VEXDREN-2710 file (C-alpha; in Angstrom, 1 decimal):
% VEXDREN-2710
k/r/px/py/pz
1/MET/165.9/48.0/104.4
2/ALA/165.3/51.1/102.1
3/LEU/163.7/48.9/99.4
4/LYS/161.3/47.4/101.9
5/ARG/160.4/50.8/103.2
6/LYS/159.8/52.0/99.7
7/VAL/157.5/49.1/98.9
8/GLU/155.5/49.6/102.1
9/GLN/155.2/53.3/101.5
10/ALA/154.0/52.7/97.9
11/ALA/151.4/50.2/99.2
12/ARG/150.1/52.8/101.7
13/SER/150.0/55.6/99.2
14/ASP/147.3/54.1/96.9
15/TYR/145.0/53.1/99.8
16/GLN/142.1/55.5/100.5
17/ILE/141.8/56.0/104.2
18/ARG/138.1/56.1/105.3
19/SER/137.0/58.7/107.7
20/LEU/134.9/58.0/110.7
21/PRO/131.2/58.4/110.0
22/THR/129.4/61.3/111.7
23/LYS/127.0/59.0/113.5
24/LEU/129.9/57.4/115.4
25/LYS/131.3/60.7/116.7
26/ILE/130.9/61.1/120.4
27/ASP/128.7/64.0/121.4
28/PRO/129.3/65.5/124.9
29/ASN/125.5/65.5/125.4
30/ASP/125.2/61.7/124.8
31/PRO/124.3/59.5/127.8
32/GLU/127.1/57.2/129.1
33/ASP/125.6/54.0/127.7
34/VAL/125.5/55.6/124.2
35/LYS/129.1/56.8/124.6
36/ALA/130.2/53.4/125.5
37/ALA/128.4/51.8/122.6
38/LYS/129.9/54.4/120.2
39/ARG/133.4/53.8/121.6
40/LYS/133.0/50.1/120.9
41/LYS/131.8/50.8/117.3
42/ILE/134.6/53.3/116.7
43/HIS/137.2/50.7/117.9
44/ALA/135.6/48.1/115.6
45/PHE/135.6/50.5/112.7
46/LYS/139.3/51.5/113.2
47/SER/140.3/47.8/113.5
48/LYS/138.5/46.9/110.3
49/ALA/140.0/49.8/108.5
50/ARG/143.5/48.8/109.7
51/PHE/143.0/45.2/108.5
52/GLU/141.7/46.4/105.1
53/GLN/144.8/48.6/104.8
54/LEU/147.1/45.6/105.7
55/ASP/145.3/43.4/103.2
56/PHE/145.7/46.0/100.5
57/ALA/149.4/46.4/101.2
58/GLN/149.9/42.6/101.3
59/ASN/148.0/42.1/98.0
60/LYS/150.0/44.8/96.3
61/ARG/153.3/43.3/97.5
62/GLN/152.1/39.8/96.4
63/ASN/151.1/41.1/92.9
64/ALA/154.5/42.9/92.6
65/TRP/156.3/39.6/93.5
66/GLN/154.2/37.5/91.1
67/GLN/154.8/40.0/88.3
68/PHE/158.6/39.9/89.0
69/GLN/158.5/36.1/89.0
70/THR/156.8/36.0/85.6
71/THR/159.1/38.4/84.0
72/LYS/162.6/39.0/85.5
73/GLY/162.6/36.0/87.9
74/LYS/162.7/33.4/85.2
75/ALA/165.6/34.9/83.2
76/LYS/168.9/33.1/83.7
77/LYS/171.8/35.4/84.7
78/VAL/175.2/34.9/83.2
79/GLY/177.6/34.5/86.0
80/PHE/179.9/32.2/88.0
81/PHE/177.7/29.1/87.9
82/SER/175.8/29.6/84.7
83/GLY/177.0/29.0/81.2
84/ARG/178.7/25.9/79.7
85/LYS/180.8/23.6/81.9
86/LYS/184.5/24.2/81.7
87/GLU/187.1/21.5/82.1
88/SER/188.8/21.2/85.4
89/ILE/192.2/22.7/85.9
90/PHE/193.1/19.6/88.0
91/LYS/192.2/17.1/85.3
92/SER/195.1/14.7/84.5
93/PRO/196.2/14.3/80.9
94/GLU/195.4/10.9/79.5
END
């Protein structure tokens, strides 16, 4: 879990969060129809920004995984199943 949290945090750290444009800020003197239109545009802006951030994080994780696969993922580890085949201890003498 900690590794996953670190990867997500690193993905978020490089993304530049865009601020809301001044033309979309709601002024108390605006008529109701303009306020409603601005609310819809603010919602769309925030939604688009969130999806851009998710795409950025996903691409960063994907690139990290692909880089791992090309370097460390291909290396064979020496362990229980790797190495040369040993003769069975149950083999009968002939």
